[in-house]
C-alpha positions in Angstrom: -12.9 -50.0 -5.5 -15.3 -51.1 -2.8 -13.9 -53.4 0.0 -16.6 -54.9 2.2 -16.3 -57.2 5.2 -16.9 -60.4 3.1 -13.9 -59.5 0.9 -11.7 -59.0 3.9 -12.8 -62.3 5.5 -12.0 -64.2 2.2 -8.6 -62.6 1.9 -7.8 -63.4 5.5 -9.0 -67.0 5.0 -6.9 -67.4 1.9 -3.8 -66.0 3.7 -4.2 -68.4 6.6 -4.7 -71.4 4.4 -1.7 -70.5 2.3 0.5 -70.0 5.5 -0.8 -73.3 6.9 0.1 -75.2 3.7 3.5 -73.7 3.6 4.2 -74.9 7.1 3.0 -78.4 6.3 5.2 -78.5 3.1 8.2 -77.6 5.2 7.5 -80.3 7.8 7.1 -82.9 5.1 10.4 -81.9 3.4 12.3 -82.1 6.7 11.2 -85.7 7.2 12.1 -86.8 3.6 15.7 -85.5 3.3 18.5 -88.0 3.7 22.2 -87.9 2.9 24.2 -91.0 2.1 27.9 -91.0 1.4 29.1 -93.5 -1.2 32.0 -96.0 -0.5 34.1 -94.1 -3.2 33.6 -90.8 -1.3 34.6 -92.5 2.0 37.7 -93.9 0.3 38.6 -90.4 -1.1 38.1 -88.8 2.2 40.4 -91.4 3.9 43.0 -90.8 1.2 42.8 -87.1 1.7 43.2 -87.4 5.5 46.3 -89.6 4.9 47.7 -87.0 2.5 47.1 -84.3 5.0 49.1 -86.2 7.6 52.1 -86.5 5.2 51.8 -82.8 4.2 51.7 -81.8 7.9 54.8 -83.9 8.6 56.6 -82.3 5.6 55.6 -78.8 6.7 56.9 -79.4 10.2 60.2 -80.7 8.8 60.5 -77.6 6.6 59.7 -75.3 9.5 62.4 -77.1 11.6 65.0 -76.7 8.9 64.2 -73.0 8.5 64.5 -72.4 12.2 67.8 -74.3 12.3 69.1 -72.5 9.2 69.6 -75.7 7.3 66.8 -75.2 4.7 68.2 -74.6 1.3 66.3 -73.6 -1.8 67.4 -74.6 -5.3 67.2 -71.3 -7.2 67.0 -72.9 -10.6 64.1 -75.1 -9.5 62.4 -72.1 -7.9 62.8 -70.0 -11.1 61.4 -72.9 -13.2 58.4 -73.2 -10.9 57.8 -69.5 -11.0 58.0 -69.5 -14.8 55.5 -72.4 -15.1 53.2 -70.7 -12.7 53.3 -67.4 -14.6 52.5 -69.3 -17.8 49.6 -71.1 -16.1 51.2 -74.5 -16.5 52.2 -75.2 -12.9 52.4 -79.0 -13.4 
């Protein structure tokens, strides 16, 4: 295979043009992207935040009861939950 100066110049030109077009495509795509959150998604996020506040309150109450020695576990309820979990029906 014979490689002469003209072939090298053409390859170099193609490479530079390709690189330039890739950069231009990236710049165009950056300008065109936009994210919009729907009202339903905002409502769900708000409900989730409210739920987290209640869960944190409950967790703190359980921690306090454990530290005070007043936290009691219903063994039958625990066994039933474990059984349901093992079956895959932890509803």
